[in-house]
C-alpha positions as CSV (number, residue, x, y, z in Angstrom):
1,X,0.0,0.0,0.0
2,X,3.0,2.3,0.9
3,X,4.6,1.7,-2.6
4,X,1.2,2.4,-4.3
5,X,0.7,5.7,-2.4
6,X,4.5,6.7,-3.2
7,X,4.0,5.9,-6.8
8,X,0.8,7.9,-6.9
9,X,2.5,11.0,-5.3
10,X,5.4,10.7,-7.7
11,X,3.2,10.7,-10.7
12,X,0.9,13.5,-9.4
13,X,3.8,15.7,-8.5
14,X,5.2,15.8,-12.1
15,X,4.8,19.3,-13.8
16,X,3.0,18.0,-16.8
17,X,0.0,17.0,-14.8
18,X,-0.3,20.5,-13.3
19,X,-1.1,22.2,-16.7
20,X,-4.9,22.7,-17.3
21,X,-5.4,24.1,-20.7
22,X,-4.5,22.6,-24.2
23,X,-3.5,24.6,-27.3
24,X,-3.1,22.6,-30.3
25,X,-2.3,23.5,-34.2
26,X,-0.1,23.1,-37.1
27,X,2.8,25.1,-38.2
28,X,3.9,25.0,-42.2
29,X,5.7,27.3,-44.4
30,X,4.3,29.1,-47.6
31,X,4.3,25.9,-49.6
32,X,2.4,23.9,-47.0
33,X,5.4,22.1,-46.0
34,X,6.1,21.2,-42.3
35,X,9.2,22.9,-40.9
36,X,11.3,20.8,-38.7
37,X,12.1,21.8,-35.0
38,X,9.8,24.8,-34.7
39,X,9.9,25.9,-31.0
40,X,6.7,27.1,-29.4
41,X,6.9,28.7,-26.1
42,X,5.0,31.0,-23.7
43,X,6.6,33.9,-22.2
44,X,6.4,31.9,-18.7
45,X,8.7,29.3,-20.3
46,X,6.2,26.4,-21.1
47,X,6.8,25.0,-24.6
48,X,7.1,22.2,-27.2
49,X,8.2,21.3,-30.7
50,X,6.2,20.5,-33.7
51,X,6.2,16.9,-34.9
52,X,7.3,15.6,-38.5
53,X,3.8,16.5,-39.7
54,X,4.0,20.1,-38.4
55,X,1.5,19.4,-35.5
56,X,1.8,20.6,-32.0
57,X,0.0,20.4,-28.8
58,X,0.9,22.4,-25.8
59,X,-0.4,22.3,-22.3
60,X,-0.3,25.7,-20.4
61,X,-1.2,26.7,-16.9
62,X,-2.9,30.0,-17.7
63,X,-5.0,31.6,-20.4
64,X,-4.7,34.4,-21.8
65,X,-1.2,33.7,-22.8
66,X,1.2,34.6,-25.7
67,X,2.8,31.9,-27.8
68,X,6.0,32.8,-29.2
69,X,6.7,30.5,-32.6
70,X,10.0,30.7,-33.8
71,X,12.7,28.9,-36.1
72,X,16.2,30.3,-37.0
73,X,15.3,30.3,-40.6
74,X,11.9,31.9,-40.5
75,X,10.2,35.0,-39.2
76,X,9.0,34.6,-35.5
77,X,5.3,35.2,-34.7
78,X,3.8,36.2,-31.3
79,X,0.1,34.7,-31.3
80,X,-2.3,36.0,-28.3
81,X,-4.4,33.1,-26.9
82,X,-7.4,33.9,-25.1
83,X,-9.2,30.3,-25.0
84,X,-8.4,26.8,-26.0
85,X,-8.1,26.5,-29.6
86,X,-6.7,24.8,-32.8
87,X,-4.5,27.0,-34.7
88,X,-3.2,26.8,-38.3
89,X,0.1,29.0,-38.7
90,X,2.3,29.8,-41.8
91,X,5.7,31.1,-41.0
92,X,7.3,33.3,-43.6
93,X,11.1,32.5,-44.6
94,X,13.6,35.1,-43.5
95,X,15.3,36.8,-46.5
96,X,18.6,35.4,-47.4
97,X,21.4,37.0,-49.1
98,X,24.6,35.7,-50.6
99,X,27.7,36.7,-48.7
100,X,30.1,39.5,-49.6
101,X,33.8,39.0,-50.3
102,X,35.8,39.7,-47.0
103,X,39.4,39.9,-46.4
104,X,40.9,36.8,-44.3
105,X,39.1,33.9,-43.2
106,X,35.8,35.5,-41.8
107,X,33.9,32.3,-41.7
108,X,36.5,30.7,-39.3
109,X,36.7,33.9,-37.4
110,X,32.9,33.5,-36.8
111,X,33.5,29.9,-35.6
112,X,36.4,31.1,-33.3
113,X,34.3,33.8,-31.9
114,X,31.4,31.5,-31.2
115,X,33.7,29.2,-29.5
116,X,35.2,32.0,-27.3
117,X,31.7,33.1,-26.5
118,X,30.7,29.5,-25.4
119,X,33.8,29.6,-22.8
120,X,32.7,32.9,-21.5
121,X,29.1,31.7,-20.9
122,X,30.4,28.7,-19.0
123,X,29.1,30.5,-15.8
124,X,25.7,30.7,-17.1
125,X,23.3,28.2,-15.5
126,X,19.5,27.6,-16.4
127,X,17.0,25.2,-14.9
128,X,14.7,23.5,-17.2
129,X,12.6,20.3,-17.7
130,X,13.0,18.0,-20.8
131,X,11.4,15.0,-22.6
132,X,13.4,12.4,-24.6
133,X,12.1,9.9,-27.0
134,X,14.1,7.3,-28.8
135,X,12.6,4.9,-31.4
136,X,14.9,2.3,-33.1
137,X,14.3,0.7,-36.5
138,X,16.3,-2.3,-37.8
139,X,15.7,-2.7,-41.4
140,X,11.8,-2.7,-41.6
141,X,11.2,-3.6,-37.8
142,X,10.7,-1.5,-35.0
143,X,12.9,-2.8,-32.2
144,X,13.3,-0.4,-29.2
145,X,11.3,2.5,-27.6
146,X,12.8,4.7,-24.8
147,X,11.1,7.7,-23.4
148,X,11.7,9.8,-20.3
149,X,11.1,13.0,-18.5
150,X,14.2,14.8,-16.9
151,X,15.3,17.9,-15.1
152,X,18.4,19.6,-16.2
153,X,20.8,22.4,-15.7
154,X,21.9,24.1,-18.9
155,X,25.4,25.6,-19.0
156,X,26.3,28.3,-21.7
157,X,29.2,26.2,-22.6
158,X,28.5,22.4,-22.2
159,X,24.7,22.5,-22.7
160,X,23.0,19.9,-20.3
161,X,25.7,19.9,-17.6
162,X,23.6,18.1,-14.8
163,X,20.5,16.1,-15.3
164,X,18.1,13.8,-13.2
165,X,15.6,11.5,-14.8
166,X,12.2,11.7,-13.2
167,X,10.2,9.2,-15.1
168,X,11.2,6.5,-17.6
169,X,10.1,3.6,-19.8
170,X,11.9,1.3,-22.0
171,X,11.0,-1.7,-24.0
172,X,12.7,-3.7,-26.9
173,X,12.3,-6.7,-29.0
174,X,14.6,-9.6,-29.1
175,X,17.4,-9.3,-31.4
176,X,17.8,-5.5,-31.3
177,X,21.1,-3.7,-31.7
178,X,21.6,-2.0,-28.4
179,X,23.6,1.1,-28.3
180,X,23.9,2.2,-24.8
181,X,26.0,5.4,-25.8
182,X,22.9,7.3,-27.2
183,X,21.9,9.1,-24.2
184,X,25.4,10.2,-23.7
185,X,25.8,11.3,-27.1
186,X,22.4,13.3,-27.0
187,X,23.4,15.1,-23.9
188,X,26.7,15.8,-25.4
189,X,25.5,17.3,-28.7
190,X,23.5,19.8,-26.4
191,X,26.6,21.9,-26.2
192,X,26.3,25.3,-28.1
193,X,30.1,25.4,-28.7
194,X,31.1,24.6,-32.3
195,X,34.1,22.8,-31.1
196,X,32.2,19.8,-29.6
197,X,31.8,18.6,-33.2
198,X,35.7,18.8,-34.1
199,X,36.8,15.4,-32.9
200,X,40.0,13.2,-33.2
201,X,39.8,9.5,-33.9
202,X,40.1,9.0,-30.2
203,X,37.2,11.2,-29.4
204,X,39.3,14.1,-28.0
205,X,38.3,17.7,-29.2
206,X,40.7,19.2,-31.8
207,X,42.6,22.2,-30.2
208,X,41.2,25.5,-31.6
209,X,44.3,26.7,-33.3
210,X,44.3,23.5,-35.4
211,X,40.9,23.1,-36.5
212,X,41.7,25.3,-39.8
213,X,44.1,22.4,-40.6
214,X,41.4,19.9,-40.6
215,X,38.3,21.9,-41.7
216,X,37.4,24.4,-44.5
217,X,34.9,27.2,-43.6
218,X,32.9,29.4,-45.8
219,X,29.9,31.7,-45.5
220,X,26.9,30.2,-47.5
221,X,24.7,32.9,-46.9
222,X,23.1,35.4,-44.6
223,X,19.7,35.5,-42.9
224,X,18.3,38.9,-42.3
225,X,21.3,40.6,-43.6
226,X,22.3,44.0,-42.2
227,X,20.0,44.1,-39.6
228,X,20.4,43.4,-35.7
229,X,19.0,39.8,-36.3
230,X,21.6,39.0,-39.1
231,X,22.6,35.2,-39.0
232,X,25.7,33.9,-40.8
233,X,25.3,30.4,-42.1
234,X,28.8,29.0,-42.1
235,X,29.4,25.8,-44.0
236,X,31.9,23.4,-42.7
237,X,33.5,20.7,-44.8
238,X,36.6,18.4,-43.8
239,X,39.8,19.0,-45.5
240,X,40.8,15.4,-45.1
241,X,39.2,12.0,-44.2
242,X,38.5,11.6,-40.4
243,X,36.4,8.8,-39.0
244,X,34.5,11.5,-36.7
245,X,34.7,14.4,-39.2
246,X,31.7,16.9,-39.1
247,X,30.2,18.4,-42.2
248,X,27.4,20.6,-41.9
249,X,26.5,24.2,-41.0
250,X,26.4,26.3,-38.1
251,X,24.0,29.2,-37.7
252,X,25.7,32.1,-35.8
253,X,24.3,35.5,-34.7
254,X,26.9,38.1,-36.0
255,X,25.8,40.5,-33.4
256,X,26.4,38.4,-30.3
257,X,28.3,35.4,-31.9
258,X,25.8,33.3,-30.2
259,X,25.1,29.7,-32.1
260,X,21.4,29.4,-32.9
261,X,21.5,26.1,-34.8
262,X,23.9,23.2,-35.9
263,X,22.8,20.9,-38.7
264,X,24.9,18.3,-40.4
265,X,26.4,14.8,-40.0
266,X,29.2,13.7,-37.8
267,X,30.9,10.4,-38.0
268,X,31.1,8.3,-34.6
269,X,33.9,5.9,-33.7
270,X,33.1,2.1,-34.3
271,X,35.9,1.2,-31.8
272,X,33.2,1.0,-29.1
273,X,31.4,-1.8,-30.8
274,X,32.4,-5.5,-30.5
275,X,33.6,-7.2,-33.9
276,X,33.4,-10.8,-34.7
277,X,32.5,-13.2,-37.6
278,X,28.7,-13.0,-36.5
279,X,28.5,-9.1,-36.0
280,X,30.4,-6.1,-37.3
281,X,29.7,-2.5,-37.5
282,X,30.5,-1.3,-40.9
283,X,29.4,2.5,-40.7
284,X,28.4,4.4,-37.7
285,X,27.5,8.3,-37.9
286,X,25.0,10.7,-36.6
287,X,22.7,13.2,-38.4
288,X,21.8,16.1,-36.4
289,X,19.5,19.2,-36.2
290,X,20.0,20.9,-32.9
291,X,18.4,24.4,-32.3
292,X,19.0,26.8,-29.4
293,X,17.1,29.9,-28.1
294,X,18.8,32.9,-26.8
295,X,18.4,33.7,-22.9
296,X,20.2,36.7,-21.5
297,X,22.5,36.7,-24.5
298,X,23.5,32.9,-24.0
299,X,22.6,30.1,-26.5
300,X,20.2,27.7,-24.5
301,X,19.2,24.4,-25.9
302,X,15.7,24.2,-27.2
303,X,15.4,20.8,-28.9
304,X,16.9,18.6,-31.1
305,X,16.2,15.7,-33.7
306,X,19.0,13.2,-34.0
307,X,19.5,10.1,-36.1
308,X,22.1,7.7,-35.1
309,X,22.7,5.3,-38.1
310,X,24.5,2.0,-37.8
311,X,25.1,-0.1,-40.8
312,X,25.5,-3.7,-39.3
313,X,26.9,-6.9,-41.2
314,X,25.6,-10.2,-39.7
315,X,27.6,-13.3,-40.3
316,X,29.6,-12.6,-43.6
317,X,26.7,-11.4,-45.9
318,X,23.6,-10.0,-44.2
319,X,23.6,-6.3,-44.1
320,X,21.2,-4.1,-42.2
321,X,20.6,-0.4,-41.5
322,X,19.8,0.4,-38.1
323,X,18.4,3.8,-37.3
324,X,18.0,5.2,-33.8
325,X,15.7,8.4,-34.0
326,X,16.0,10.7,-31.0
327,X,13.6,13.7,-30.3
328,X,14.5,15.9,-27.5
329,X,12.6,19.1,-26.2
330,X,13.5,21.4,-23.2
331,X,9.7,22.1,-22.7
332,X,9.5,24.1,-19.4
333,X,12.2,26.6,-18.9
334,X,11.3,27.6,-15.0
335,X,12.2,27.5,-11.5
336,X,13.1,24.2,-9.7
337,X,10.4,23.0,-7.1
338,X,10.6,20.6,-4.2
339,X,14.4,20.1,-4.1
340,X,14.7,19.3,-7.8
341,X,17.9,21.2,-8.3
342,X,19.4,19.6,-5.1
343,X,18.6,15.9,-6.4
344,X,20.7,16.7,-9.5
345,X,23.7,17.2,-7.5
346,X,23.3,13.6,-6.0
347,X,24.0,10.2,-7.7
348,X,21.5,9.5,-10.4
349,X,18.8,7.0,-9.2
350,X,18.9,3.2,-10.2
351,X,16.7,2.3,-13.2
352,X,14.5,0.2,-11.1
353,X,13.3,3.1,-9.1
354,X,12.5,5.1,-12.1
355,X,11.0,2.3,-14.0
356,X,9.2,1.3,-10.8
357,X,6.9,4.1,-10.8
358,X,6.2,4.9,-14.6
359,X,7.3,1.9,-16.7
360,X,3.9,0.0,-16.7
361,X,1.4,3.0,-17.1
362,X,0.4,3.8,-20.6
363,X,-2.1,6.3,-19.3
364,X,0.8,8.3,-17.6
365,X,2.5,8.5,-21.1
366,X,-0.7,9.1,-23.1
367,X,-1.5,12.2,-20.8
368,X,2.2,13.5,-20.9
369,X,3.3,13.5,-24.4
370,X,5.2,16.7,-24.8
371,X,5.8,16.2,-28.5
372,X,2.6,15.4,-30.3
373,X,2.8,12.1,-31.8
374,X,2.4,11.4,-35.4
375,X,0.1,8.5,-36.3
376,X,3.1,6.2,-37.2
377,X,4.7,7.0,-33.9
378,X,1.4,6.2,-32.0
379,X,1.2,2.9,-33.7
380,X,4.7,1.9,-32.7
381,X,4.2,3.2,-29.1
382,X,0.9,1.1,-28.8
383,X,2.7,-1.9,-29.9
384,X,5.6,-1.5,-27.2
385,X,3.3,-0.5,-24.4
386,X,2.2,-4.2,-24.0
387,X,5.8,-5.4,-23.7
388,X,7.3,-5.8,-20.2
389,X,11.0,-6.6,-21.2
390,X,13.3,-3.6,-20.1
391,X,16.8,-2.5,-20.7
392,X,19.8,-2.1,-18.5
393,X,22.3,0.5,-17.7
394,X,20.4,3.1,-19.7
395,X,21.6,6.1,-17.6
396,X,25.2,7.1,-18.1
397,X,27.3,8.0,-14.9
398,X,28.2,11.6,-14.2
């Protein structure tokens, strides 16, 4: 009876259950195409991201309120909300211009300034609540589901510097390709410093002075050029083959040197995988789209979509593509309650403790989905909800 009461109090105390009003809608561009990673926040810090279909559902504690709808490549919109309603929003693309010729390596100077700015912002700390969802697909078969709520301290340099899971569920099919490093890589890629993407084969960061030896940088274009909101899109390409090379774009505010978005591909090390005649990893990389908002002049993680792609060879001839899709949203940027911040300085709780209160509660997860599910995701989750098997060692040590 005591355990049941404890579980009930735990569930009831989570912030998502304290929100009373639901605002839903769809966000697309002028061609009716969904825009990935549009962030939707109230001025009090409650927020969400749109799903792959451009849909969103946001629970807020008070009405009237104002929704801030934003994306780095589109004009932001402020929507006054007076009651629960369904919205249909079209975002206009920000004006892009081609870069002007500049003396010296201006593109790398922007990257260096962004790294220096992140170092300066290391004293910044922001409390936030997040939601993480991972779905694995091996060939045509869905093989793993992991969802969790967590509290976090966000640092201006390191991204998520401390975290504490508050609710989690984890199910899998037999024969799945387990990758226990995904949470670590997810948290690691929350860092706003570009330097986190420039790695040697042994997974150490390349010294900033040596980065131009390994990478070429150029300004691809500007967004809202010659305005206080000007953003430089810096294209990064490796000069030589590196297993962990990054290739992609950094979106940097030229006025403040803050990073607003990182989009690209980074190779991951295959050394962590076992290799034998029966199992071998042929290729391992990460496709990322990480977005930030600006808080007090500092880049603060807003949300990300990550695809961890593993090309696996079974025996000597069977090749299969395994994709772990991760969605993460920092959905509530507010003040810690009931000792939440103190708990983050303690040792991470065991998985049995976290799973014990929420693992077998489909109703809890149905009522607390921060990122609106697509029909495909809903079908996947329904299949997994009936499975009782769970994984181990899912939470990395500090």
